[in-house]
C-alpha positions as protocol buffer text, in pm:
chain_id: "A"
residue {
  index: 1
  type: MET
  ca { x: 17478 y: -6184 z: 12783 }
}
residue {
  index: 2
  type: LYS
  ca { x: 17161 y: -6152 z: 12610 }
}
residue {
  index: 3
  type: LYS
  ca { x: 16977 y: -5802 z: 12584 }
}
residue {
  index: 4
  type: VAL
  ca { x: 16607 y: -5783 z: 12688 }
}
residue {
  index: 5
  type: SER
  ca { x: 16360 y: -5584 z: 12493 }
}
residue {
  index: 6
  type: GLY
  ca { x: 16175 y: -5318 z: 12616 }
}
residue {
  index: 7
  type: SER
  ca { x: 15807 y: -5452 z: 12542 }
}
residue {
  index: 8
  type: ALA
  ca { x: 15938 y: -5795 z: 12736 }
}
residue {
  index: 9
  type: LEU
  ca { x: 16003 y: -5599 z: 13029 }
}
residue {
  index: 10
  type: TRP
  ca { x: 15721 y: -5454 z: 13003 }
}
residue {
  index: 11
  type: VAL
  ca { x: 15494 y: -5761 z: 13019 }
}
residue {
  index: 12
  type: VAL
  ca { x: 15686 y: -5893 z: 13324 }
}
residue {
  index: 13
  type: VAL
  ca { x: 15636 y: -5534 z: 13531 }
}
residue {
  index: 14
  type: LEU
  ca { x: 15261 y: -5581 z: 13417 }
}
residue {
  index: 15
  type: VAL
  ca { x: 15242 y: -5969 z: 13531 }
}
residue {
  index: 16
  type: MET
  ca { x: 15403 y: -5901 z: 13849 }
}
residue {
  index: 17
  type: ALA
  ca { x: 15197 y: -5583 z: 13933 }
}
residue {
  index: 18
  type: LEU
  ca { x: 14853 y: -5832 z: 13833 }
}
residue {
  index: 19
  type: MET
  ca { x: 15012 y: -6076 z: 14075 }
}
residue {
  index: 20
  type: LEU
  ca { x: 15048 y: -5819 z: 14362 }
}
residue {
  index: 21
  type: VAL
  ca { x: 14720 y: -5694 z: 14326 }
}
residue {
  index: 22
  type: THR
  ca { x: 14562 y: -6035 z: 14340 }
}
residue {
  index: 23
  type: GLU
  ca { x: 14758 y: -6111 z: 14640 }
}
residue {
  index: 24
  type: VAL
  ca { x: 14663 y: -5799 z: 14805 }
}
residue {
  index: 25
  type: ARG
  ca { x: 14242 y: -5897 z: 14706 }
}
residue {
  index: 26
  type: LEU
  ca { x: 14303 y: -6234 z: 14855 }
}
residue {
  index: 27
  type: SER
  ca { x: 14421 y: -6114 z: 15161 }
}
residue {
  index: 28
  type: ASN
  ca { x: 14174 y: -5872 z: 15219 }
}
residue {
  index: 29
  type: ALA
  ca { x: 13856 y: -6142 z: 15177 }
}
residue {
  index: 30
  type: VAL
  ca { x: 13617 y: -6145 z: 15467 }
}
residue {
  index: 31
  type: THR
  ca { x: 13582 y: -6485 z: 15655 }
}
residue {
  index: 32
  type: CYS
  ca { x: 13197 y: -6549 z: 15707 }
}
residue {
  index: 33
  type: ASN
  ca { x: 13158 y: -6592 z: 16053 }
}
residue {
  index: 34
  type: VAL
  ca { x: 12833 y: -6519 z: 16235 }
}
residue {
  index: 35
  type: ALA
  ca { x: 13022 y: -6559 z: 16563 }
}
residue {
  index: 36
  type: GLN
  ca { x: 13198 y: -6253 z: 16525 }
}
residue {
  index: 37
  type: LEU
  ca { x: 12905 y: -6061 z: 16528 }
}
residue {
  index: 38
  type: SER
  ca { x: 12852 y: -6146 z: 16922 }
}
residue {
  index: 39
  type: SER
  ca { x: 12927 y: -5794 z: 17020 }
}
residue {
  index: 40
  type: CYS
  ca { x: 12602 y: -5723 z: 16863 }
}
residue {
  index: 41
  type: LEU
  ca { x: 12369 y: -5934 z: 17073 }
}
residue {
  index: 42
  type: PRO
  ca { x: 12321 y: -5660 z: 17383 }
}
residue {
  index: 43
  type: ALA
  ca { x: 12216 y: -5415 z: 17089 }
}
residue {
  index: 44
  type: ILE
  ca { x: 12009 y: -5664 z: 16928 }
}
residue {
  index: 45
  type: SER
  ca { x: 11844 y: -5778 z: 17253 }
}
residue {
  index: 46
  type: SER
  ca { x: 11793 y: -5462 z: 17426 }
}
residue {
  index: 47
  type: SER
  ca { x: 11736 y: -5115 z: 17353 }
}
residue {
  index: 48
  type: THR
  ca { x: 12101 y: -5007 z: 17406 }
}
residue {
  index: 49
  type: ALA
  ca { x: 12306 y: -4858 z: 17124 }
}
residue {
  index: 50
  type: PRO
  ca { x: 12532 y: -5071 z: 16934 }
}
residue {
  index: 51
  type: SER
  ca { x: 12908 y: -5050 z: 17003 }
}
residue {
  index: 52
  type: SER
  ca { x: 13190 y: -4922 z: 16793 }
}
residue {
  index: 53
  type: ALA
  ca { x: 13315 y: -5322 z: 16806 }
}
residue {
  index: 54
  type: CYS
  ca { x: 12971 y: -5391 z: 16679 }
}
residue {
  index: 55
  type: CYS
  ca { x: 12933 y: -5179 z: 16389 }
}
residue {
  index: 56
  type: SER
  ca { x: 13305 y: -5224 z: 16283 }
}
residue {
  index: 57
  type: LYS
  ca { x: 13234 y: -5601 z: 16262 }
}
residue {
  index: 58
  type: LEU
  ca { x: 12894 y: -5559 z: 16133 }
}
residue {
  index: 59
  type: ARG
  ca { x: 13060 y: -5347 z: 15816 }
}
residue {
  index: 60
  type: GLU
  ca { x: 13326 y: -5620 z: 15798 }
}
residue {
  index: 61
  type: GLN
  ca { x: 13068 y: -5925 z: 15779 }
}
residue {
  index: 62
  type: LYS
  ca { x: 12864 y: -5719 z: 15534 }
}
residue {
  index: 63
  type: PRO
  ca { x: 12960 y: -5922 z: 15247 }
}
residue {
  index: 64
  type: CYS
  ca { x: 12860 y: -6205 z: 15405 }
}
residue {
  index: 65
  type: LEU
  ca { x: 12481 y: -6088 z: 15520 }
}
residue {
  index: 66
  type: CYS
  ca { x: 12301 y: -6259 z: 15221 }
}
residue {
  index: 67
  type: GLY
  ca { x: 12460 y: -6603 z: 15316 }
}
residue {
  index: 68
  type: TYR
  ca { x: 12331 y: -6554 z: 15685 }
}
residue {
  index: 69
  type: LEU
  ca { x: 11995 y: -6444 z: 15528 }
}
residue {
  index: 70
  type: LYS
  ca { x: 11993 y: -6775 z: 15325 }
}
residue {
  index: 71
  type: ASN
  ca { x: 12068 y: -6992 z: 15617 }
}
residue {
  index: 72
  type: PRO
  ca { x: 11722 y: -7076 z: 15754 }
}
residue {
  index: 73
  type: ASN
  ca { x: 11930 y: -7088 z: 16110 }
}
residue {
  index: 74
  type: LEU
  ca { x: 12068 y: -6751 z: 16095 }
}
residue {
  index: 75
  type: LYS
  ca { x: 11760 y: -6589 z: 15891 }
}
residue {
  index: 76
  type: GLN
  ca { x: 11544 y: -6541 z: 16198 }
}
residue {
  index: 77
  type: TYR
  ca { x: 11789 y: -6358 z: 16352 }
}
residue {
  index: 78
  type: VAL
  ca { x: 11943 y: -6158 z: 16079 }
}
residue {
  index: 79
  type: ASN
  ca { x: 11621 y: -6050 z: 15966 }
}
residue {
  index: 80
  type: SER
  ca { x: 11470 y: -5960 z: 16329 }
}
residue {
  index: 81
  type: PRO
  ca { x: 11386 y: -5599 z: 16430 }
}
residue {
  index: 82
  type: GLY
  ca { x: 11680 y: -5556 z: 16686 }
}
residue {
  index: 83
  type: ALA
  ca { x: 11904 y: -5674 z: 16406 }
}
residue {
  index: 84
  type: LYS
  ca { x: 11781 y: -5463 z: 16157 }
}
residue {
  index: 85
  type: LYS
  ca { x: 11788 y: -5164 z: 16431 }
}
residue {
  index: 86
  type: VAL
  ca { x: 12113 y: -5223 z: 16483 }
}
residue {
  index: 87
  type: ALA
  ca { x: 12229 y: -5242 z: 16090 }
}
residue {
  index: 88
  type: ASN
  ca { x: 12048 y: -4894 z: 16086 }
}
residue {
  index: 89
  type: ALA
  ca { x: 12251 y: -4749 z: 16381 }
}
residue {
  index: 90
  type: CYS
  ca { x: 12547 y: -4867 z: 16218 }
}
residue {
  index: 91
  type: GLY
  ca { x: 12443 y: -4736 z: 15877 }
}
residue {
  index: 92
  type: VAL
  ca { x: 12452 y: -5080 z: 15704 }
}
residue {
  index: 93
  type: THR
  ca { x: 12199 y: -5171 z: 15489 }
}
residue {
  index: 94
  type: LEU
  ca { x: 12063 y: -5536 z: 15485 }
}
residue {
  index: 95
  type: PRO
  ca { x: 12093 y: -5625 z: 15129 }
}
residue {
  index: 96
  type: SER
  ca { x: 11763 y: -5815 z: 14917 }
}
residue {
  index: 97
  type: CYS
  ca { x: 11853 y: -6115 z: 14860 }
}
């Protein structure tokens, strides 16, 4: 049986660790879906406070907000005073894209 050198073993361990970290990062990627923010509609359209579900989804969808703001069909809703009020109440800063 052939003996494996210590440095070759470290390379294999390093490659496996990088693969694992990459897999974790990919599995945590956000799926941008504005419909997931439907729990925020009551707070956007009235003076009620946003629910914890709304704030949670808003934080989760934060990486998607620039895409929503650049979409002409969504911009007016995401940039509305009600949406800004909800974002502020949830502690989410709307990005300037």
